[in-house]
N, C-alpha and C positions, 0 to 999 in steps of 0.2 A: 502495500500499501505504499512503500515511503519511498520507493526503489534503491534502496537500502538491502541490505540483510542485517546490519547493526544498528541493534535493537538504543538509541536514543541511555543516555546516562538516570535513573533511578530518583521518583519524583526529580528532572530540570524539563522547566518548559522549555523547547527544543524546534526550530524553526525548522522547517521539513515541505517538501512537496509534497499533496496527497496524490498520489494516481490509480486505472484504475486498472486491476494487475491484470485482467486478462487484453486488452488491447494496452496497457501502457503508457493509456491518455492520460496528462496534467488534469485532474482535477479541482484542482484549489491548490495557494497554501496559504500552512497552519499549522499549531503547533500541536507538537503529539507530545504529551505523555507519559509516560513508563511505571507503573504501581508492581514492585514485583511481591508474592504474596508471601511471609502472612502478612505483611507491614501496608498491609492499602484496608477501603470499605469493609472490601467483605472478605478479607481474609485472602482472599486470593490474588493470582495475578490477574494486574487490570491495565490495560490502554486507554485511552482519552484524549479523543481529537476534538482541538475545537478549528472550526471554519467558518467559514464568512455567513451568516443566515440568511445569505437571498436562498427560494426555492427547490432554486433549480442543480448548487448549490452543494443542501442539504440530501435529491434527492438523488444527486452522483456517489453519492462517500455513500450513503444506506443501498443503491443496491449494490457500488460493488465491492459492499460486506457480506449484502444480500445473497453474495454468489460466487462469496467462500469456503469452501465445503465443511460439514462441523458448526456452522454457525448461526446464526439465528433468530428471533426479534426476545428478547427479552419480555418477560412476562408483567403483569401490574407485576408493582409490590419486589421482585423477585431477586433484585440486588438488600432490599432489606432482609426481605425474604433469609436469605445467603452470608449476611451480616449474623445473625438472628443461630440460622445453625454452627457458625464459626465461632459463637465465643464476639463477636466483638460489640453486639448488642445487646443490652437485656433486654427484655418483655416490658419495661413502660421505656427504656431509652424508646425501643422503637413506636411502641406509641406517641410518643413526645413529638417524636420524627414524623407519622403522619398530619399529627395537629401543626404542628409548623408548615405541611406543606400545604394547605389547608386552610393557614392562618386568615383571616382577611382584617383585622387590627390590630394597632397594640396589641392590647391585653392580650389578644390570643397569641399574639408571637413572642413575645417573657414570659406569660407562660408553658409556650411550647418545650422551648430553653432550656428553660429551668429543669424542666421534668426530662429533655433528649440530654441533657448535662449529667447525669447522672443522680437527682437531688432526692427525686421516689424512692430511684435504687435502691440506693444509700440508708434512706428511713426504713423501709420493708430488713433491709441486710440485717439496722442495727437491735431492731426487732427481731429475726433470726438471731441473731446471738445472743438476743440477753434471753429469748426460750429454752437455745442452747446447754448455756452455761446453770439456770435453776434445773432443766432433764441432770445435768452429771450432778450436780448436788446431791435430789432433791434419791437419785440412784446410788450415788454413793456413802446416805445417811441409812437408806437399805437396807444395801449391801456389807454398809463397816459402822453400826451403827455404833454397838456396842466398844469398840477400836477407843481410844486416846484423842488418838486425830486430826475428830471429829467432832468438831465446832459444839458445845449441844444446841446455841442457838440458830443451825441451820435450818431451820425451819422457822421462823419467823426471817432471815431473810429473804425464802423464799415468797413466803407471803408475801411480803412487803415491794418484790419487787413486780408476782402479778399483780398484786393491785395497782400497781402507778403502772405497769403497762398496758391494761386493761381499762382506764381512766386513760390515756393517753392518744389508749384503735381510738374507744370512745370519744375524744373530742376531736380526732380526724374521720370515725365516717362521720359527724353531724358536719362537721368540713366540705365533706366533698363534694355538696352541693356549690359548691364555688366555682370546683376546676370546669364541672358541669354548662352549669352559669357560662362561663364564657366559653368555652369550648361550641353549645348552642345556642346562646344569647339572653339576655339578660328579658323573662316576659312580661315588658309593661306593660299598661292597661292607660287606657284615663275614660272615669269614667264619670255620672256627678247626672242632675238634673238634666230633662229637655233645654236646652235654646241656654242651656252656660256655655259655650263658644271648645266643645272637646272637640268639634271638623277642624275650629277656625286654629286651635294649638298642634296637631298635627298636616296640618297645611303649613303653620309656622317653623315642623319643626323637622319637616320634608325639604321646604323652602323649596313648594309647589300647589299643586291646586290635587291632592289626591285624593282629597275624600270633599264631597256636594257643603257649601255654606247652601244655611238657607231662614229664615226669619219665622219659617213654618214648622213648628213643633210636631217632629218621631219622624225629622227629613230621616236620619242613619237606622236603617231600621237590618242591617245585616253588620258585621263583626268586617269594619277597614282591615286591615293586618295589612305592614311594613315592614323591610327589614332596614336599622340606621346606625350608625357609629360614633356612640358620642362619646369624646377624649378617652378613645382606643379600647373603647370598649360597644363588646356587638349586641346591637339591639332591637329586640323583636316588640315590637312596638302596636298595640291595635287602638282603637277609634270601635266607641258601644255606642248602641243605644240608650237613647235618655231613660232614666230611672226616672216610670208616671206613673200610674195605674190609667187604662187604655183600655175599650173596649176591640181594639180593631186586634184581631187574631192574629196577621202577621207580625205590630210594631207589637205582640205579646211574647213571642219565643221572638226576638230582636230582645227585649227588655229580658230573655228568660236566657237567651244566650250572655249577655251581658253579664249576668252577675254569675252568672258558671267562669265564665274569664275570671273574674277579677275571685274568684273563691281559689283558682289553680293560678294568681297572676305571683309575681317573687315580689313586685313594685306597683302600684295606686296613685295612680296620680287623680286625687280627686278634686277631679276640679266648680269650682261655684261662682254662677252671678254673683260678685263683688255690689255692685248695687242695691240691689237685694239683702245682702247681708247687712252690709253696712245698712238698710231701713230694718232689720227684722234681726237681729239678733239668735235668737232660738231658727233660724235655716241655717245652718254653720249645725249646729250640733243633728239637731236634726236632716237632715243633708248628710252628713258625714254616720250617721246611723245608717240612716237605709242602704248608701252603697257598701258599707262594717260592718257588722254585728258586733255590741258593746266590748265582746272580749278579745274581735282582731284587735277595734280598737287601742288595744289597751296593754297588748300584747305581740299575736303574731304575723302580725300583715304590715309590711314593710310601706307607705304609704307618704305621700307627702301632695302640702296643700297648695289651691292653686285657686285664685281668686281673681276674676275677669272684667275683665270691662274696665279698669281703671282710669282711663278715658273720660269716662260718668262723673268722675268725684275730685272732689279739689283735694291736694299734699292733707290739711285740716283734717280729712275725711278718715284716709287711709290711714292717715299717722292715729287715728281711733280705732280702726277695723284692726293694725295689726296689735295693740293693748287689747282690744276682743278676744282676742284668740293667742292672745296669754292668756289673760284674763283665765280664758276655757281650755285652758291646755293641749289643745286641737292641734297644734304649732309641730312641726315648721308646714308657714303660712309664706305665698308667697305673690307679690301684687304682677303685674302686668296689662296689657292690656293685644288684647292678637290682632283687634284693628289698626293699631297703630307702630307697635313690636316694640311698644319702652315696658325694657320688667323681662325681656326675649332673656338677655346675655346673663343677669342676677340668678334665673327661672334654671336654665341651659348651668349655671356653676354649681348649685343644689344642687340639680340632678348628678351632676358628673359622683358628686360628695357620696348622693345616699348609692349610689354604680358601685364606688372606689369600696366599701361594705359592704357590699355584697358579697 
């Protein structure tokens, strides 16, 4: 392929003519790298051709390689598979490599690199070593408990080590959802009463008219879903039907789906009409309880309160509204206007902080 029988120096980029072995036609001039095993990604002898990216060049080189005996295209993931089989990667590093290849946001990239670098594998190995050590202590106690060289408190040491490991495992499993969120996206649901500005907020975040905006209540009847990158975090954002009593069968189904999305959400953006909330303080708590149950408000469900239509309120009314939120304990609250865009930057900063802690 390079017109010479001498391989390039190992792990050294060498400029060579790349030729078709059947016709000796020069296909390109590019870099050739030779990685003799086991000091290679897969642990096997490997060669890399760095050619110009034009379709004709790539096609010509691939056709020439395909004509060589005992050479075939790699199956999807085959290089990683061989690296694992040859002990170059463990399962956690292989999974991290797959996540890195498919990473779309900074958060996904950082997590994948940590896992690929062996952070998770080292943690699991430490747990394995702890279990092996405690098992050895138990076996030694069973076999030699009557001998003087066995410490009297060996069982206490084993019990303490196992309890500490159990606690660490439990905390790790509870935090496992965090990695899944980064991999699949944090599910964020916009919920609230009809005509509060849910679809307008979705359009502001998407920076395009994704959802229909209308002064007619009940315009959104189904869940409108879109994928976003917010501050480096992958987000699956859902706009839902306005929560209200209705006799319309289609809208009733939309409200039912909205409530289900709220229950399944990682984070709920509760959006309310700020002008109504400023005039009717009980509107705040009643509307929030309508979106989330009292238990979810107090403990389990992560949420961010968004008060829209601030363009209809003066500065003093806005300050009073924030004080009311603090007094009622329904914060954190963000004031904004989807119509003018005021407050969107502060809201995005608050949203990013919420995402970073999930």
